[in-house]
C-alpha positions in Angstrom: 25.8 -6.7 9.0 22.9 -4.4 8.2 22.8 -3.0 11.8 26.3 -1.6 11.5 25.1 0.4 8.5 21.7 1.4 9.9 22.7 2.2 13.5 24.7 5.4 12.7 21.9 6.6 10.4 19.3 6.0 13.1 21.3 7.9 15.7 22.1 10.7 13.3 18.5 11.3 12.2 17.2 11.1 15.7 19.7 13.6 17.0 19.4 16.0 14.1 15.6 15.9 14.3 15.7 16.6 18.1 18.0 19.6 17.5 15.8 21.0 14.7 12.6 20.4 16.6 13.9 22.0 19.8 15.8 25.0 18.5 14.0 26.0 15.2 10.4 26.6 14.1 10.8 24.2 11.1 8.3 21.6 12.3 5.9 24.3 13.5 5.9 25.8 10.0 5.6 22.5 8.2 2.8 21.4 10.6 0.6 24.5 10.0 -1.7 22.7 7.4 -2.7 20.2 10.1 -4.1 23.0 12.4 -7.4 23.2 10.5 -7.7 19.4 10.3 -7.1 19.1 14.1 -9.6 21.9 14.7 -12.1 20.1 12.5 -11.6 17.0 14.7 -12.1 19.2 17.8 -8.6 18.5 19.2 -7.8 21.1 21.9 -4.6 23.1 21.4 -4.5 22.2 17.7 -1.7 24.6 16.9 0.6 23.0 19.5 -0.4 19.5 18.4 0.2 20.3 14.8 3.9 21.0 15.5 4.4 17.4 16.6 2.6 15.6 13.7 5.3 16.0 11.1 8.2 15.5 13.5 6.8 11.9 13.8 8.4 11.2 10.4 11.8 11.8 11.8 11.4 9.7 15.0 8.7 7.9 16.8 9.3 9.3 20.3 9.8 13.0 19.5 6.1 13.9 19.3 5.5 12.5 22.8 8.5 14.4 24.1 7.6 17.7 22.3 4.0 17.7 23.5 5.2 18.1 27.0 3.4 20.8 28.9 0.1 20.5 27.2 -2.6 20.0 29.9 -5.4 18.5 27.8 -5.8 14.7 28.0 -7.4 14.5 24.6 -4.5 16.3 22.9 -2.0 14.1 24.8 -3.8 10.9 23.8 -4.1 11.9 20.2 -0.4 12.7 19.8 0.7 9.7 21.8 -1.5 7.3 19.8 -0.7 9.0 16.5 3.0 8.6 17.0 2.6 4.9 17.4 0.2 4.5 14.4 2.3 6.6 12.0 4.8 3.6 12.0 7.1 4.9 9.2 9.8 7.1 10.7 13.2 7.7 9.4 15.2 7.0 12.5 14.3 3.3 12.5 11.8 1.7 10.1 12.5 4.3 7.3 16.2 3.8 7.7 15.9 0.0 7.4 13.6 0.3 4.3 15.9 2.8 2.6 18.9 0.6 3.4 17.3 -2.5 2.1 16.8 -3.8 -1.5 13.3 -2.5 -1.6 13.2 0.3 -4.2 11.3 3.0 -2.2 12.4 6.7 -2.3 12.3 9.0 0.7 9.5 10.9 -1.0 7.3 7.8 -1.3 8.0 7.0 2.3 6.8 10.5 3.3 3.7 10.2 1.2 2.9 6.9 2.9 3.5 8.5 6.2 1.1 11.4 5.4 -1.6 9.0 4.2 -1.3 6.9 7.4 -1.5 10.1 9.5 -4.6 11.5 7.7 -6.4 8.2 7.9 -5.5 7.5 11.6 -6.3 11.0 13.0 -10.1 10.8 12.8 -10.1 7.3 14.3 -7.8 8.4 17.2 -9.8 11.6 17.7 -13.1 9.7 17.9 -11.6 7.3 20.5 -10.2 10.2 22.5 -13.5 12.0 22.5 -15.4 8.9 23.5 -13.0 8.1 26.3 -12.4 11.6 27.7 -15.8 13.1 27.3 
């Protein structure tokens, strides 16, 4: 029953996020605050990586798709691992949570997403530097 309600939402959000990420600079602008944080963690190509961090809120697979063309393994590892650890994304888990009886707003989901991202980034960066250096 719930899948018939959630599935169109999942498909709509995923498609809309892909279009916005591909054809507009919205996620690049929203991701700007993460450039300094990524540079502090010594992630190569921090500006390019920052564009993919916030797009992870819309869909789990978009960061890995959008980071295509980056040649640095540390950056690829960080974005790939981060997209998995962010866990709350609107196209699937967030849609289910918003469609359930749990009283959580989209703003609270986004705050949880940001907290998970900020906590996970140093751990992932450390693992990337240990493995690739």
